[in-house]
Residue, then its C-alpha position, 0 to 999 in steps of 0.5 A: m540511491q537505496n535511501y531515495r528509492q527507500n523514501f519514494v517507496n514509503r511515501a508511495a504506499n503512505f499515500l496510497y493507503w490516504n488516499f484508498w480511504t478517502l474514496n468511496r467503495e466504486s472509487r477504492k474498487d477502481l483504485f484497488y484494481a489500478i494499484r495491481e495493474y500499475v503500481l505493484d508492478e512498475l513500483f513494488v515488483s523488485v521490493v519482494s522481500l519488503v524489506l524497505f519499509y518504514n512501518t509495519f501498516d505500509e508493509w501489510f497493505i501492499r501485501q495485501i493488495r498483492a495478495a487479493e486477486t480481486f478487490e471483493a477479497c481484499e480485506l483492506p479496513i477503512d480506519h484512520q486509527m490504523c493510519r494515525t498509530n503504525q510502528r515506524r521500524y526504525 
């Protein structure tokens, strides 16, 4: 069950970032608040240690969303290169 959960968490984080950078600014803002309200509470609430992530970029993305109080305070770059060069942990 842990392996299934780990795969799901990683796919979800990766898709959320991809979706984030494909949207315009206003839609990214809406997605940011939707992630904070629904996804973090439901999906990532028990991933406190965040050791389930395969790569550091997806972990960083979730930490950024979790740490920022507002969309404006969130420092998420819209950079296609970052998605392609994230490093796998294992």
